Biotite code that builds the C-alpha atoms (Angstrom):
import biotite.structure as struc

atoms = struc.array([
    struc.Atom([103.682, 83.251, 99.972], chain_id="A", res_id=1, res_name="UNK", atom_name="CA", element="C"),
    struc.Atom([104.786, 81.595, 96.318], chain_id="A", res_id=2, res_name="UNK", atom_name="CA", element="C"),
    struc.Atom([106.860, 78.331, 95.770], chain_id="A", res_id=3, res_name="UNK", atom_name="CA", element="C"),
    struc.Atom([110.241, 79.011, 94.161], chain_id="A", res_id=4, res_name="UNK", atom_name="CA", element="C"),
    struc.Atom([109.042, 77.285, 90.676], chain_id="A", res_id=5, res_name="UNK", atom_name="CA", element="C"),
    struc.Atom([106.170, 80.354, 90.580], chain_id="A", res_id=6, res_name="UNK", atom_name="CA", element="C"),
    struc.Atom([107.527, 83.676, 90.011], chain_id="A", res_id=7, res_name="UNK", atom_name="CA", element="C"),
    struc.Atom([105.574, 86.552, 91.049], chain_id="A", res_id=8, res_name="UNK", atom_name="CA", element="C"),
    struc.Atom([103.188, 87.758, 88.138], chain_id="A", res_id=9, res_name="UNK", atom_name="CA", element="C"),
    struc.Atom([102.055, 90.993, 88.029], chain_id="A", res_id=10, res_name="UNK", atom_name="CA", element="C"),
    struc.Atom([97.739, 91.717, 87.099], chain_id="A", res_id=11, res_name="UNK", atom_name="CA", element="C"),
    struc.Atom([95.703, 89.125, 86.385], chain_id="A", res_id=12, res_name="UNK", atom_name="CA", element="C"),
    struc.Atom([98.113, 86.339, 85.268], chain_id="A", res_id=13, res_name="UNK", atom_name="CA", element="C"),
    struc.Atom([98.113, 83.601, 87.835], chain_id="A", res_id=14, res_name="UNK", atom_name="CA", element="C"),
    struc.Atom([98.409, 79.476, 87.826], chain_id="A", res_id=15, res_name="UNK", atom_name="CA", element="C"),
    struc.Atom([95.988, 77.413, 89.741], chain_id="A", res_id=16, res_name="UNK", atom_name="CA", element="C"),
    struc.Atom([97.476, 75.272, 91.963], chain_id="A", res_id=17, res_name="UNK", atom_name="CA", element="C"),
    struc.Atom([97.063, 71.488, 93.300], chain_id="A", res_id=18, res_name="UNK", atom_name="CA", element="C"),
    struc.Atom([96.543, 70.173, 96.364], chain_id="A", res_id=19, res_name="UNK", atom_name="CA", element="C"),
    struc.Atom([98.567, 67.336, 98.001], chain_id="A", res_id=20, res_name="UNK", atom_name="CA", element="C"),
    struc.Atom([96.861, 64.086, 97.581], chain_id="A", res_id=21, res_name="UNK", atom_name="CA", element="C"),
    struc.Atom([96.021, 63.961, 101.067], chain_id="A", res_id=22, res_name="UNK", atom_name="CA", element="C"),
    struc.Atom([95.908, 67.268, 103.244], chain_id="A", res_id=23, res_name="UNK", atom_name="CA", element="C"),
    struc.Atom([94.616, 67.244, 106.941], chain_id="A", res_id=24, res_name="UNK", atom_name="CA", element="C"),
    struc.Atom([91.629, 69.560, 107.717], chain_id="A", res_id=25, res_name="UNK", atom_name="CA", element="C"),
    struc.Atom([92.607, 72.596, 108.782], chain_id="A", res_id=26, res_name="UNK", atom_name="CA", element="C"),
    struc.Atom([90.734, 74.139, 111.942], chain_id="A", res_id=27, res_name="UNK", atom_name="CA", element="C"),
    struc.Atom([90.242, 77.410, 111.003], chain_id="A", res_id=28, res_name="UNK", atom_name="CA", element="C"),
    struc.Atom([88.658, 76.291, 107.648], chain_id="A", res_id=29, res_name="UNK", atom_name="CA", element="C"),
    struc.Atom([85.746, 79.057, 107.587], chain_id="A", res_id=30, res_name="UNK", atom_name="CA", element="C"),
    struc.Atom([87.960, 81.751, 108.208], chain_id="A", res_id=31, res_name="UNK", atom_name="CA", element="C"),
    struc.Atom([90.726, 80.365, 105.667], chain_id="A", res_id=32, res_name="UNK", atom_name="CA", element="C"),
    struc.Atom([88.040, 79.858, 102.887], chain_id="A", res_id=33, res_name="UNK", atom_name="CA", element="C"),
    struc.Atom([86.510, 83.145, 103.281], chain_id="A", res_id=34, res_name="UNK", atom_name="CA", element="C"),
    struc.Atom([89.939, 84.987, 102.834], chain_id="A", res_id=35, res_name="UNK", atom_name="CA", element="C"),
    struc.Atom([91.068, 82.833, 99.663], chain_id="A", res_id=36, res_name="UNK", atom_name="CA", element="C"),
    struc.Atom([87.897, 83.489, 98.268], chain_id="A", res_id=37, res_name="UNK", atom_name="CA", element="C"),
    struc.Atom([88.109, 87.294, 99.127], chain_id="A", res_id=38, res_name="UNK", atom_name="CA", element="C"),
    struc.Atom([91.760, 87.035, 97.592], chain_id="A", res_id=39, res_name="UNK", atom_name="CA", element="C"),
    struc.Atom([90.193, 84.694, 94.483], chain_id="A", res_id=40, res_name="UNK", atom_name="CA", element="C"),
    struc.Atom([87.763, 87.425, 93.691], chain_id="A", res_id=41, res_name="UNK", atom_name="CA", element="C"),
    struc.Atom([90.086, 90.334, 93.664], chain_id="A", res_id=42, res_name="UNK", atom_name="CA", element="C"),
    struc.Atom([92.905, 88.420, 91.399], chain_id="A", res_id=43, res_name="UNK", atom_name="CA", element="C"),
    struc.Atom([89.943, 87.184, 89.048], chain_id="A", res_id=44, res_name="UNK", atom_name="CA", element="C"),
    struc.Atom([91.482, 83.683, 89.164], chain_id="A", res_id=45, res_name="UNK", atom_name="CA", element="C"),
    struc.Atom([90.132, 80.020, 90.101], chain_id="A", res_id=46, res_name="UNK", atom_name="CA", element="C"),
    struc.Atom([92.181, 78.532, 92.767], chain_id="A", res_id=47, res_name="UNK", atom_name="CA", element="C"),
    struc.Atom([91.852, 75.198, 94.153], chain_id="A", res_id=48, res_name="UNK", atom_name="CA", element="C"),
    struc.Atom([92.435, 75.253, 98.128], chain_id="A", res_id=49, res_name="UNK", atom_name="CA", element="C"),
    struc.Atom([94.060, 72.223, 100.494], chain_id="A", res_id=50, res_name="UNK", atom_name="CA", element="C"),
    struc.Atom([92.810, 72.530, 103.843], chain_id="A", res_id=51, res_name="UNK", atom_name="CA", element="C"),
    struc.Atom([96.433, 72.127, 106.461], chain_id="A", res_id=52, res_name="UNK", atom_name="CA", element="C"),
    struc.Atom([96.710, 71.488, 110.242], chain_id="A", res_id=53, res_name="UNK", atom_name="CA", element="C"),
    struc.Atom([99.362, 74.483, 110.792], chain_id="A", res_id=54, res_name="UNK", atom_name="CA", element="C"),
    struc.Atom([101.595, 76.530, 109.534], chain_id="A", res_id=55, res_name="UNK", atom_name="CA", element="C"),
    struc.Atom([104.834, 73.917, 109.206], chain_id="A", res_id=56, res_name="UNK", atom_name="CA", element="C"),
    struc.Atom([102.771, 71.474, 107.182], chain_id="A", res_id=57, res_name="UNK", atom_name="CA", element="C"),
    struc.Atom([102.436, 74.441, 104.341], chain_id="A", res_id=58, res_name="UNK", atom_name="CA", element="C"),
    struc.Atom([105.492, 75.762, 104.152], chain_id="A", res_id=59, res_name="UNK", atom_name="CA", element="C"),
    struc.Atom([106.950, 71.865, 103.634], chain_id="A", res_id=60, res_name="UNK", atom_name="CA", element="C"),
    struc.Atom([104.679, 71.817, 100.889], chain_id="A", res_id=61, res_name="UNK", atom_name="CA", element="C"),
    struc.Atom([105.581, 75.095, 99.606], chain_id="A", res_id=62, res_name="UNK", atom_name="CA", element="C"),
    struc.Atom([109.403, 74.073, 99.967], chain_id="A", res_id=63, res_name="UNK", atom_name="CA", element="C"),
    struc.Atom([108.845, 70.933, 98.058], chain_id="A", res_id=64, res_name="UNK", atom_name="CA", element="C"),
    struc.Atom([106.620, 72.581, 95.583], chain_id="A", res_id=65, res_name="UNK", atom_name="CA", element="C"),
    struc.Atom([103.733, 70.225, 96.049], chain_id="A", res_id=66, res_name="UNK", atom_name="CA", element="C"),
    struc.Atom([101.696, 73.283, 96.225], chain_id="A", res_id=67, res_name="UNK", atom_name="CA", element="C"),
    struc.Atom([102.116, 76.910, 94.524], chain_id="A", res_id=68, res_name="UNK", atom_name="CA", element="C"),
    struc.Atom([101.326, 79.662, 96.975], chain_id="A", res_id=69, res_name="UNK", atom_name="CA", element="C"),
    struc.Atom([99.425, 80.370, 100.361], chain_id="A", res_id=70, res_name="UNK", atom_name="CA", element="C"),
    struc.Atom([98.259, 83.149, 102.478], chain_id="A", res_id=71, res_name="UNK", atom_name="CA", element="C"),
    struc.Atom([100.922, 83.773, 105.859], chain_id="A", res_id=72, res_name="UNK", atom_name="CA", element="C"),
    struc.Atom([101.669, 85.397, 108.276], chain_id="A", res_id=73, res_name="UNK", atom_name="CA", element="C"),
    struc.Atom([104.701, 88.192, 108.179], chain_id="A", res_id=74, res_name="UNK", atom_name="CA", element="C"),
    struc.Atom([106.127, 86.642, 111.299], chain_id="A", res_id=75, res_name="UNK", atom_name="CA", element="C"),
    struc.Atom([105.794, 82.916, 109.348], chain_id="A", res_id=76, res_name="UNK", atom_name="CA", element="C"),
    struc.Atom([106.877, 84.198, 106.113], chain_id="A", res_id=77, res_name="UNK", atom_name="CA", element="C"),
    struc.Atom([109.706, 86.329, 106.809], chain_id="A", res_id=78, res_name="UNK", atom_name="CA", element="C"),
    struc.Atom([112.358, 84.040, 107.592], chain_id="A", res_id=79, res_name="UNK", atom_name="CA", element="C"),
    struc.Atom([111.579, 81.970, 103.925], chain_id="A", res_id=80, res_name="UNK", atom_name="CA", element="C"),
    struc.Atom([111.754, 85.576, 102.523], chain_id="A", res_id=81, res_name="UNK", atom_name="CA", element="C"),
    struc.Atom([115.246, 86.281, 103.824], chain_id="A", res_id=82, res_name="UNK", atom_name="CA", element="C"),
    struc.Atom([116.610, 83.407, 102.424], chain_id="A", res_id=83, res_name="UNK", atom_name="CA", element="C"),
    struc.Atom([115.078, 83.627, 99.355], chain_id="A", res_id=84, res_name="UNK", atom_name="CA", element="C"),
    struc.Atom([113.624, 80.276, 99.628], chain_id="A", res_id=85, res_name="UNK", atom_name="CA", element="C"),
    struc.Atom([109.744, 81.004, 99.078], chain_id="A", res_id=86, res_name="UNK", atom_name="CA", element="C"),
    struc.Atom([108.813, 84.070, 97.398], chain_id="A", res_id=87, res_name="UNK", atom_name="CA", element="C"),
    struc.Atom([106.010, 86.889, 98.327], chain_id="A", res_id=88, res_name="UNK", atom_name="CA", element="C"),
    struc.Atom([103.578, 88.351, 95.623], chain_id="A", res_id=89, res_name="UNK", atom_name="CA", element="C"),
    struc.Atom([102.277, 91.065, 97.912], chain_id="A", res_id=90, res_name="UNK", atom_name="CA", element="C"),
    struc.Atom([101.256, 91.822, 101.411], chain_id="A", res_id=91, res_name="UNK", atom_name="CA", element="C"),
    struc.Atom([97.250, 92.021, 101.881], chain_id="A", res_id=92, res_name="UNK", atom_name="CA", element="C"),
    struc.Atom([96.891, 96.677, 102.265], chain_id="A", res_id=93, res_name="UNK", atom_name="CA", element="C"),
    struc.Atom([97.078, 100.014, 100.633], chain_id="A", res_id=94, res_name="UNK", atom_name="CA", element="C"),
    struc.Atom([100.690, 100.297, 102.047], chain_id="A", res_id=95, res_name="UNK", atom_name="CA", element="C"),
    struc.Atom([103.961, 98.311, 102.109], chain_id="A", res_id=96, res_name="UNK", atom_name="CA", element="C"),
    struc.Atom([104.437, 96.873, 105.625], chain_id="A", res_id=97, res_name="UNK", atom_name="CA", element="C"),
    struc.Atom([107.078, 97.676, 107.854], chain_id="A", res_id=98, res_name="UNK", atom_name="CA", element="C"),
    struc.Atom([108.128, 94.325, 108.674], chain_id="A", res_id=99, res_name="UNK", atom_name="CA", element="C"),
    struc.Atom([108.738, 93.388, 104.963], chain_id="A", res_id=100, res_name="UNK", atom_name="CA", element="C"),
    struc.Atom([109.559, 96.773, 103.144], chain_id="A", res_id=101, res_name="UNK", atom_name="CA", element="C"),
    struc.Atom([110.617, 94.752, 99.570], chain_id="A", res_id=102, res_name="UNK", atom_name="CA", element="C"),
    struc.Atom([107.443, 93.323, 99.546], chain_id="A", res_id=103, res_name="UNK", atom_name="CA", element="C"),
    struc.Atom([104.664, 95.280, 97.499], chain_id="A", res_id=104, res_name="UNK", atom_name="CA", element="C"),
    struc.Atom([101.495, 95.472, 98.760], chain_id="A", res_id=105, res_name="UNK", atom_name="CA", element="C"),
    struc.Atom([98.293, 94.409, 97.170], chain_id="A", res_id=106, res_name="UNK", atom_name="CA", element="C"),
    struc.Atom([96.737, 97.826, 96.235], chain_id="A", res_id=107, res_name="UNK", atom_name="CA", element="C"),
    struc.Atom([100.630, 98.655, 94.951], chain_id="A", res_id=108, res_name="UNK", atom_name="CA", element="C"),
    struc.Atom([99.932, 95.551, 92.331], chain_id="A", res_id=109, res_name="UNK", atom_name="CA", element="C"),
    struc.Atom([96.460, 96.740, 91.513], chain_id="A", res_id=110, res_name="UNK", atom_name="CA", element="C"),
    struc.Atom([94.501, 94.057, 93.242], chain_id="A", res_id=111, res_name="UNK", atom_name="CA", element="C"),
    struc.Atom([91.426, 95.583, 94.936], chain_id="A", res_id=112, res_name="UNK", atom_name="CA", element="C"),
    struc.Atom([89.377, 94.383, 97.843], chain_id="A", res_id=113, res_name="UNK", atom_name="CA", element="C"),
    struc.Atom([92.202, 93.134, 99.790], chain_id="A", res_id=114, res_name="UNK", atom_name="CA", element="C"),
    struc.Atom([92.787, 96.371, 101.757], chain_id="A", res_id=115, res_name="UNK", atom_name="CA", element="C"),
    struc.Atom([90.975, 95.626, 104.931], chain_id="A", res_id=116, res_name="UNK", atom_name="CA", element="C"),
    struc.Atom([91.614, 92.131, 104.516], chain_id="A", res_id=117, res_name="UNK", atom_name="CA", element="C"),
    struc.Atom([93.586, 91.651, 107.924], chain_id="A", res_id=118, res_name="UNK", atom_name="CA", element="C"),
    struc.Atom([93.782, 89.258, 110.911], chain_id="A", res_id=119, res_name="UNK", atom_name="CA", element="C"),
    struc.Atom([93.185, 91.328, 114.049], chain_id="A", res_id=120, res_name="UNK", atom_name="CA", element="C"),
    struc.Atom([92.361, 90.549, 118.133], chain_id="A", res_id=121, res_name="UNK", atom_name="CA", element="C"),
    struc.Atom([89.921, 92.675, 119.460], chain_id="A", res_id=122, res_name="UNK", atom_name="CA", element="C"),
    struc.Atom([88.691, 92.906, 123.158], chain_id="A", res_id=123, res_name="UNK", atom_name="CA", element="C"),
    struc.Atom([85.165, 92.071, 123.621], chain_id="A", res_id=124, res_name="UNK", atom_name="CA", element="C"),
    struc.Atom([82.834, 92.209, 126.791], chain_id="A", res_id=125, res_name="UNK", atom_name="CA", element="C"),
    struc.Atom([79.217, 90.892, 127.691], chain_id="A", res_id=126, res_name="UNK", atom_name="CA", element="C"),
    struc.Atom([76.101, 92.705, 126.283], chain_id="A", res_id=127, res_name="UNK", atom_name="CA", element="C"),
    struc.Atom([74.992, 95.334, 128.613], chain_id="A", res_id=128, res_name="UNK", atom_name="CA", element="C"),
    struc.Atom([78.211, 95.822, 130.218], chain_id="A", res_id=129, res_name="UNK", atom_name="CA", element="C"),
    struc.Atom([77.856, 99.359, 132.306], chain_id="A", res_id=130, res_name="UNK", atom_name="CA", element="C"),
    struc.Atom([79.800, 102.490, 129.982], chain_id="A", res_id=131, res_name="UNK", atom_name="CA", element="C"),
    struc.Atom([81.642, 102.927, 132.929], chain_id="A", res_id=132, res_name="UNK", atom_name="CA", element="C"),
    struc.Atom([83.131, 99.795, 133.223], chain_id="A", res_id=133, res_name="UNK", atom_name="CA", element="C"),
    struc.Atom([83.667, 100.199, 129.274], chain_id="A", res_id=134, res_name="UNK", atom_name="CA", element="C"),
    struc.Atom([85.318, 103.129, 129.477], chain_id="A", res_id=135, res_name="UNK", atom_name="CA", element="C"),
    struc.Atom([87.888, 101.704, 132.407], chain_id="A", res_id=136, res_name="UNK", atom_name="CA", element="C"),
    struc.Atom([88.587, 98.883, 130.111], chain_id="A", res_id=137, res_name="UNK", atom_name="CA", element="C"),
    struc.Atom([89.652, 100.571, 127.042], chain_id="A", res_id=138, res_name="UNK", atom_name="CA", element="C"),
    struc.Atom([91.910, 102.953, 129.510], chain_id="A", res_id=139, res_name="UNK", atom_name="CA", element="C"),
    struc.Atom([93.372, 100.164, 130.779], chain_id="A", res_id=140, res_name="UNK", atom_name="CA", element="C"),
    struc.Atom([93.651, 98.164, 127.834], chain_id="A", res_id=141, res_name="UNK", atom_name="CA", element="C"),
    struc.Atom([95.270, 101.650, 126.266], chain_id="A", res_id=142, res_name="UNK", atom_name="CA", element="C"),
    struc.Atom([98.007, 101.831, 129.144], chain_id="A", res_id=143, res_name="UNK", atom_name="CA", element="C"),
    struc.Atom([98.951, 98.284, 128.158], chain_id="A", res_id=144, res_name="UNK", atom_name="CA", element="C"),
    struc.Atom([99.654, 98.308, 124.794], chain_id="A", res_id=145, res_name="UNK", atom_name="CA", element="C"),
    struc.Atom([101.808, 101.663, 125.251], chain_id="A", res_id=146, res_name="UNK", atom_name="CA", element="C"),
    struc.Atom([104.444, 99.247, 127.365], chain_id="A", res_id=147, res_name="UNK", atom_name="CA", element="C"),
    struc.Atom([107.518, 99.421, 125.576], chain_id="A", res_id=148, res_name="UNK", atom_name="CA", element="C"),
    struc.Atom([108.585, 95.970, 126.259], chain_id="A", res_id=149, res_name="UNK", atom_name="CA", element="C"),
    struc.Atom([105.495, 94.703, 124.959], chain_id="A", res_id=150, res_name="UNK", atom_name="CA", element="C"),
    struc.Atom([105.483, 96.766, 121.948], chain_id="A", res_id=151, res_name="UNK", atom_name="CA", element="C"),
    struc.Atom([108.923, 95.174, 121.370], chain_id="A", res_id=152, res_name="UNK", atom_name="CA", element="C"),
    struc.Atom([107.447, 91.588, 121.842], chain_id="A", res_id=153, res_name="UNK", atom_name="CA", element="C"),
    struc.Atom([104.595, 92.721, 119.147], chain_id="A", res_id=154, res_name="UNK", atom_name="CA", element="C"),
    struc.Atom([107.312, 93.919, 117.056], chain_id="A", res_id=155, res_name="UNK", atom_name="CA", element="C"),
    struc.Atom([109.450, 90.851, 117.263], chain_id="A", res_id=156, res_name="UNK", atom_name="CA", element="C"),
    struc.Atom([106.166, 89.164, 116.533], chain_id="A", res_id=157, res_name="UNK", atom_name="CA", element="C"),
    struc.Atom([105.601, 91.134, 113.605], chain_id="A", res_id=158, res_name="UNK", atom_name="CA", element="C"),
    struc.Atom([102.359, 92.333, 114.685], chain_id="A", res_id=159, res_name="UNK", atom_name="CA", element="C"),
    struc.Atom([101.160, 95.615, 114.043], chain_id="A", res_id=160, res_name="UNK", atom_name="CA", element="C"),
    struc.Atom([99.151, 97.491, 117.280], chain_id="A", res_id=161, res_name="UNK", atom_name="CA", element="C"),
    struc.Atom([96.486, 99.713, 116.082], chain_id="A", res_id=162, res_name="UNK", atom_name="CA", element="C"),
    struc.Atom([93.856, 100.690, 119.072], chain_id="A", res_id=163, res_name="UNK", atom_name="CA", element="C"),
    struc.Atom([90.167, 101.255, 117.822], chain_id="A", res_id=164, res_name="UNK", atom_name="CA", element="C"),
    struc.Atom([87.918, 101.748, 121.015], chain_id="A", res_id=165, res_name="UNK", atom_name="CA", element="C"),
    struc.Atom([84.292, 102.735, 121.159], chain_id="A", res_id=166, res_name="UNK", atom_name="CA", element="C"),
    struc.Atom([82.307, 103.340, 117.485], chain_id="A", res_id=167, res_name="UNK", atom_name="CA", element="C"),
    struc.Atom([85.873, 102.939, 115.755], chain_id="A", res_id=168, res_name="UNK", atom_name="CA", element="C"),
    struc.Atom([86.012, 99.319, 116.823], chain_id="A", res_id=169, res_name="UNK", atom_name="CA", element="C"),
    struc.Atom([82.425, 98.521, 116.187], chain_id="A", res_id=170, res_name="UNK", atom_name="CA", element="C"),
    struc.Atom([82.780, 99.657, 112.877], chain_id="A", res_id=171, res_name="UNK", atom_name="CA", element="C"),
    struc.Atom([85.675, 97.529, 112.281], chain_id="A", res_id=172, res_name="UNK", atom_name="CA", element="C"),
    struc.Atom([83.568, 94.329, 113.996], chain_id="A", res_id=173, res_name="UNK", atom_name="CA", element="C"),
    struc.Atom([80.516, 95.343, 111.728], chain_id="A", res_id=174, res_name="UNK", atom_name="CA", element="C"),
    struc.Atom([82.584, 95.922, 108.325], chain_id="A", res_id=175, res_name="UNK", atom_name="CA", element="C"),
    struc.Atom([84.361, 92.409, 108.967], chain_id="A", res_id=176, res_name="UNK", atom_name="CA", element="C"),
    struc.Atom([80.808, 90.763, 109.612], chain_id="A", res_id=177, res_name="UNK", atom_name="CA", element="C"),
    struc.Atom([79.329, 92.493, 106.525], chain_id="A", res_id=178, res_name="UNK", atom_name="CA", element="C"),
    struc.Atom([82.300, 91.546, 104.125], chain_id="A", res_id=179, res_name="UNK", atom_name="CA", element="C"),
    struc.Atom([82.538, 87.852, 104.807], chain_id="A", res_id=180, res_name="UNK", atom_name="CA", element="C"),
    struc.Atom([78.848, 87.256, 105.387], chain_id="A", res_id=181, res_name="UNK", atom_name="CA", element="C"),
    struc.Atom([78.458, 88.519, 101.952], chain_id="A", res_id=182, res_name="UNK", atom_name="CA", element="C"),
    struc.Atom([81.445, 86.231, 100.894], chain_id="A", res_id=183, res_name="UNK", atom_name="CA", element="C"),
    struc.Atom([80.046, 83.339, 102.764], chain_id="A", res_id=184, res_name="UNK", atom_name="CA", element="C"),
    struc.Atom([76.579, 83.854, 100.952], chain_id="A", res_id=185, res_name="UNK", atom_name="CA", element="C"),
    struc.Atom([78.368, 83.920, 97.747], chain_id="A", res_id=186, res_name="UNK", atom_name="CA", element="C"),
    struc.Atom([80.171, 80.627, 97.964], chain_id="A", res_id=187, res_name="UNK", atom_name="CA", element="C"),
    struc.Atom([77.860, 78.578, 99.639], chain_id="A", res_id=188, res_name="UNK", atom_name="CA", element="C"),
    struc.Atom([74.621, 79.592, 97.782], chain_id="A", res_id=189, res_name="UNK", atom_name="CA", element="C"),
])
């Protein structure tokens, strides 16, 4: 998301943004700072961050032009984009979002390293759980995700469902573990 005074830029032309004088701490500080670090490296720019206690305060500061940009969930961004009160540089990923088809993907803009940077949720079980229980849980969860009412509710929240099971899910968790571990080591010495 971009403030109205900061037009979208192509390539690596970026403006550093300045945080407000007093910004409350964000409870997801670690995850947000890691995503910022990945984004900063991808666009080759220095970004100064401000921590916020939620989406409402950062959107207020964007609208008031006290900060220049933020990373926001599509559901949070969409109303502001539709009324043209805020702009968007891109969505993270290889393809455009079905929910924001007029916003280019990071790959379209030539920003490398953001294709796999996404928010996701997963179902985990205790280590050592019997394989037959894992299969039962996977099958039940797959049936739940096929529910049309649930699919519509998730779409209304601008959430895309992708069912990863077994080794595919393990690879996704390991991929994020490796990526964020590397970012943490780079940013925390």
